[in-house]
C-alpha positions in Angstrom: 1.2 21.9 19.3 0.8 22.6 22.8 4.1 24.1 23.4 4.0 26.1 20.3 0.9 27.6 20.9 2.2 28.5 24.1 5.3 29.7 23.4 4.1 31.9 20.1 0.2 32.2 21.1 0.1 35.3 19.1 -0.7 33.3 15.6 -3.2 31.5 14.3 -3.2 27.6 13.9 -4.5 25.0 12.0 -4.0 21.1 13.4 -4.3 18.6 10.8 -4.5 15.2 12.1 -4.3 12.6 9.6 -5.6 10.0 12.2 -7.4 8.0 9.7 -3.9 6.2 8.0 -1.9 6.6 11.5 0.3 5.5 12.1 2.5 6.2 9.6 5.6 5.0 11.8 5.5 1.0 10.0 4.8 2.3 6.5 6.6 2.5 3.3 8.6 5.6 2.2 6.4 6.1 -0.7 3.2 5.9 1.1 4.7 8.3 4.0 5.4 10.8 0.9 1.9 10.4 -0.4 -0.1 11.3 2.5 2.1 14.3 3.8 2.0 15.5 0.6 -1.4 15.4 0.7 -2.1 17.0 4.4 0.4 19.6 3.4 -1.3 20.5 -0.1 -4.4 20.7 2.0 -2.9 22.8 4.3 -1.8 24.9 1.7 -5.5 24.9 0.4 -6.6 26.7 3.3 -4.5 29.6 3.4 -1.4 28.6 5.7 1.9 29.8 4.8 3.9 27.9 6.6 3.4 24.2 7.7 5.1 21.9 10.3 5.3 18.0 9.8 5.2 17.5 13.4 5.6 13.9 13.2 9.1 12.9 12.9 8.3 9.9 10.6 7.0 12.4 7.9 9.9 14.7 8.4 12.3 11.7 8.0 10.5 10.0 4.8 8.9 13.1 3.0 10.5 16.2 4.0 13.4 16.7 1.7 11.2 16.0 -1.3 8.2 17.8 -0.9 11.4 20.9 0.0 13.4 20.0 -3.1 10.5 18.3 -5.7 6.8 20.0 -5.1 7.5 23.4 -3.2 9.0 25.0 -6.1 6.0 23.9 -8.7 3.2 23.5 -6.2 3.5 27.4 -3.8 7.5 28.2 -3.8 6.5 31.1 -1.8 5.4 29.1 1.1 7.8 26.7 3.4 7.5 23.6 5.2 9.6 22.6 8.1 10.5 19.2 9.9 10.8 18.5 13.6 14.3 16.0 13.6 16.7 19.0 12.5 15.6 21.4 15.2 16.2 18.5 17.9 19.6 17.5 15.9 21.1 20.8 16.0 21.0 21.3 20.0 22.1 17.7 21.1 25.4 18.1 20.9 25.3 20.6 23.4 23.4 18.0 26.1 26.2 15.1 25.6 29.0 15.7 28.2 30.1 11.4 27.2 29.4 12.2 23.3 27.3 9.2 23.2 23.7 9.8 22.2 20.5 7.8 22.0 17.5 7.7 19.5 14.0 6.2 20.6 11.6 6.3 17.9 9.1 4.9 15.1 10.6 2.0 12.7 9.9 4.5 9.6 12.4 7.0 11.7 15.2 4.9 12.6 15.3 3.1 9.3 15.3 6.1 7.4 19.0 7.1 9.5 18.0 10.5 9.7 18.9 11.4 13.3 22.5 10.0 12.7 22.5 11.8 9.3 21.9 15.0 10.6 23.6 15.1 14.3 26.8 13.7 12.1 26.2 17.4 10.1 26.5 19.0 13.2 28.3 16.9 15.7 30.5 14.6 14.0 32.1 13.6 17.1 29.1 12.0 18.7 28.4 8.2 18.7 24.9 7.8 17.5 22.5 4.7 18.6 19.2 4.1 17.3 16.5 1.9 18.8 12.9 1.8 17.2 10.1 1.3 19.7 7.5 0.1 17.8 4.3 -0.3 20.1 5.1 2.6 22.0 2.7 4.9 19.5 -0.1 1.8 20.3 0.1 2.2 23.5 -0.4 6.2 23.4 -3.0 6.0 20.3 -5.2 3.5 22.6 -4.6 5.3 26.3 -2.6 2.2 27.7 0.6 4.7 28.7 -0.1 4.0 32.3 -0.5 0.1 31.7 1.4 -2.8 33.2 2.2 -3.6 29.1 3.7 -0.2 29.0 6.1 -0.7 31.8 7.4 -4.1 29.5 8.1 -2.4 26.3 9.5 0.8 27.6 12.0 -1.3 30.1 12.7 -3.5 26.9 13.8 -1.1 24.5 15.6 0.6 27.3 17.9 -2.6 28.1 18.4 -2.5 24.4 19.4 0.6 23.6 21.7 0.9 26.3 22.9 -2.8 25.8 24.6 -0.9 22.4 26.5 2.1 23.9 26.5 1.7 27.9 27.9 5.5 27.8 25.1 6.8 26.0 24.2 10.0 28.2 21.8 11.8 26.1 18.2 10.3 24.5 16.4 11.5 22.1 12.4 11.1 22.3 12.0 11.1 18.7 8.5 10.7 18.2 6.0 13.4 19.0 4.0 10.6 21.1 6.8 9.9 23.3 6.5 12.3 25.9 3.2 10.7 27.2 5.8 8.3 28.4 7.8 10.2 29.9 7.3 9.3 33.2 7.7 5.5 32.9 10.6 5.8 30.8 12.0 7.8 33.5 11.4 5.1 35.7 13.6 2.6 34.2 16.3 4.9 33.0 19.0 4.7 34.9 20.1 8.6 36.5 22.0 10.8 35.1 20.7 10.2 31.6 19.4 13.6 29.7 15.9 13.1 28.1 15.4 15.4 24.8 11.7 16.1 24.4 10.7 18.2 21.0 8.1 19.6 22.9 11.1 21.7 24.6 12.4 22.8 21.2 10.6 22.7 18.7 8.7 26.2 19.5 12.4 27.8 20.3 13.6 27.2 16.6 10.2 27.8 15.1 10.3 31.2 16.9 13.9 31.7 15.7 12.8 30.6 12.1 10.1 33.5 12.2 12.5 36.3 13.3 15.2 35.7 10.4 12.7 34.7 8.0 10.2 38.1 8.3 8.7 37.4 4.2 7.5 34.1 6.3 5.8 35.5 9.3 4.9 38.7 8.1 2.2 36.1 5.8 0.8 34.3 9.0 -1.9 35.8 10.5 -2.8 36.7 13.9 -5.7 36.4 15.7 -4.6 33.7 18.3 -7.5 31.2 17.2 -6.7 27.3 17.0 -8.7 24.5 14.2 -8.6 21.1 14.9 -9.4 18.9 11.9 -9.2 15.1 11.7 -9.6 12.5 9.0 -11.3 10.2 11.2 -14.4 10.2 14.0 -13.6 13.6 15.4 -15.2 12.2 18.6 -12.1 9.8 19.5 -10.1 12.5 18.0 -11.0 15.1 20.8 -11.4 12.7 23.9 -7.1 11.9 22.7 -6.2 15.0 21.5 -7.6 16.7 25.1 -5.3 14.0 26.4 -2.0 16.2 24.5 -3.3 19.4 24.3 -3.8 19.8 28.2 -7.3 21.5 27.8 -11.1 20.9 25.3 -10.3 19.7 21.8 -13.3 20.3 19.6 -12.6 19.2 16.3 -13.9 19.1 12.9 -13.9 16.0 10.3 -12.1 16.5 7.2 -11.6 14.0 4.1 -8.6 13.6 1.8 
């Protein structure tokens, strides 16, 4: 959200954080789909012609079903996009060895979404994944500068690289992980490129809106941002301000 607003400040944004039911990473496909669809419907009701699932787990487990099954019935004139495809479209441009790693939640890794999507664009790439179930709780509890964070980050990096020492490019396949980037770089061998979605998704979204004027014209342009959370607004504002880089004032929304 922070990087998208920086690149495309002219639009009106509604951010909906389903914090009461997060994290999604360890939940079943059915549950993630149900929760994600509920949030999409809510944002449609609030007037959004375009919804971006800014969550890798939701993109992996729910996006395809919503696009193919629900959207034609709910709102055929609206669109729902994810964050996995933009990343997989460019990863091959960064790897010289042809060996790529993925850090993600258990749900994202089990879905195989990254290897499947990467194979569509770069079938020659060798892909290894590592589930990092502790990374999101570390970030959610503001422990990303703690010694405990060091232990798990070092462990997951060693696990991934032991699967393939030739990896030279790693995707941070969760929107929480950039807050851990300083510690990740601390334990990552020199010469490995880290791809953060905050650098990739805004470019992809801008390109999408240029190519789809019928959607772009429906988006209102008033430079506004409204934040909503399904949990405590006070707790959300405290954490969201760290992510967003400035004070956030949200409203509670019950789903």
